[in-house]
N, C-alpha and C positions, 0 to 999 in steps of 0.2 A: 505299530500304534505307539507313538511316543509316550503317551500317558502310562501305558502298561510297562514300558521299559523303565520309566521313572519310578513306578511303584515297586517293581522288582528290585531296582537298585536301592531304594529306601528301606523296604520291608523284607526282602528276600534274604535268606541265609544259606550259604554254600556249606554243605556237610560232606564228610568224607565219602568217597565213592562216586563223585560227580552227581550228588543228589542236591537239588535245589528245594529248600523248604520255603513254601509260600502259604503256609497254613493260616497265616493271620488275615489273608484276604481272598484266597482262591479255593483251597481244597480241604479245609476243615472249618474254619470260620470264613464265611463268604460275605464279602462286601457287595451287597445286593445292588447298590446304586452304581458301583463301578462295573459289576457284572452286566447290568443293563446296557452300559456304554459299549462293552465288548460285543454284546449281542447285536447292537445297532451297527457296529462296524462290520460284523460278519454279514449282516443282511445287505449292507452296501456293497461288499465285495462280491456277493453271489446273487444280487438282484437280477431278475430277468432269466434265471435258469430253470424256472418252472418247478421248483422244489416242492415235493409233496410230503416228504418225511425227513426228520433229522434222526440220524442213527449214531449211537454211541455205545460204550461198554460201561457196565457198572464198575465202580461206584463214584469215583471222584469227578468223572466227566459229566455226571447227570445234571448238576446245577447249570453248567454252561449250555449243555444241549437243550435243557428246558427253556432257558432264557432265549436261545436262538430260535427254538420252535415257536415261542410266543411272538417273536418279531416277524416270523414268516406266516404266522397263524396256521400252522400245520402240526400234526402229531409228532411227538418224540417217542422213539422206540429205543430201548436199551437191551443189549445182549447181556443175559444173566450169566454170572460166573459159577453159580452153584445150583444144583438141581433143587427144585422146590415143589412142594405138594400142590401148589396152586397153578402149576404149569402143566398143561396136558396137550396132547395132539402132536402132530408132526412138527419137527423143528429143523432149522438150518443151524449148522454148528461149525466151529473152527477152533483150532488150538492157538492160544495166544500166550506167549511168554511175557511175564511182567518183570520189567527191569527193576522196579522198586521192590517187589516182593520176592524176586528170584525164584519164581514158581510158574509153572505152565498151567493155564486154565483152559478148560473146554467151555467156550462161551456159546450161548444158544439164543436164537430168536424163534418164537412160534411162527410158523409159516403164514398164518392168517394176518399177521401184522406187517408183512413185507411181501410185495408182489411185483410182478413184471410191469405193472401199471405205474409203479412208483419211480420218482426221480429223487434220489437221496443225497443229502449233504451229510457226510460223516464228520463228526466232531470228537474232540477229546481235550482234556486239560493239558497234557504234555505229549510231545512228539520227540522221542529219543531215537531208538532203533527202528521205530515204525511198526513194531509188532502188533499193537492193538489195531492200528489202522489197516494193516495187511489182513488181519483176521476179519475185520468188519467189511473190507472190500470183498473178501472171499464169500462172506455171508450174502452181501448184496448181489454178487454175481450168481450165487446159487439160486437166488430169488428171481434172477433175470431183470433186476431193477437197473435203471440207468443211474450212473454215479456222476453227479454234478461236480463233485470235488470233495476235498477234505480240508478242515480248518481246525487248527490247534490254537489254544490260548498261548502256550509257550513251546517253542521248538528249541531243542538242544542241537543246533546246527552241526556242532563238532562230532556228533554221534552218527550223522549221515542218513538217518531214516527218511527224512523229508526229501533230501536230494535223490535218494534211491527211488522213491515213489514218483518224483518229478521226471526222472530219467525213464521210468516205465510208462510215462504218458499221462499220469494223473495230475490234475490241477490241485496243488497243495498251497494253501495260504495259512500263514501263521501270524498271529497278532504281534508276537515278539520272537525274534530269532537270536539265541545266544550263540555267539561265535566261540567264546571261551569263558571259563569261570574257574576261580580258585578262591581260597580264603582271603586273598587281597582284593578281589573285585570281579566284576562281570563286564565282558565286552560284548556288544550287540553287533550283529551283522548289519551292514549299511545297505 
């Protein structure tokens, strides 16, 4: 998505440790008009797949997942990272290492929200090593759900997670794929 590449180039900031800060429009302050355009592009990419649920992990991916769910007119389900008093019943769970927070989370989805009757599109804001998507794939598989594919807003192609998932046979679409980045600039995959 050329418009996303331009927005990353204009507003993104590369921080030490291969961290891309896009808080001004993506994952702290959200440009809702642009978010809607990204969701429309995601719907275009996955139209005709019979998607019944959008699945993501809390927290930064929720805005994108919600916008995508609205485009498909289906529910959005997010895996919780922290136990909560308002979550009860049996759950599907998986361990997910967060590249950003350098911490492993046990993420969980209540079983009644994801079933073998579902066809899911898994979304997230960033795809680096693919840990969040792998955990969500595990959860979808536990539920017996069909996985239509995965879609990330931004993929750090140089970290290999997307390519690994593609090699495992999953359809992975990213709206922008960064080939390399440093304080001097960002190069996108063609």
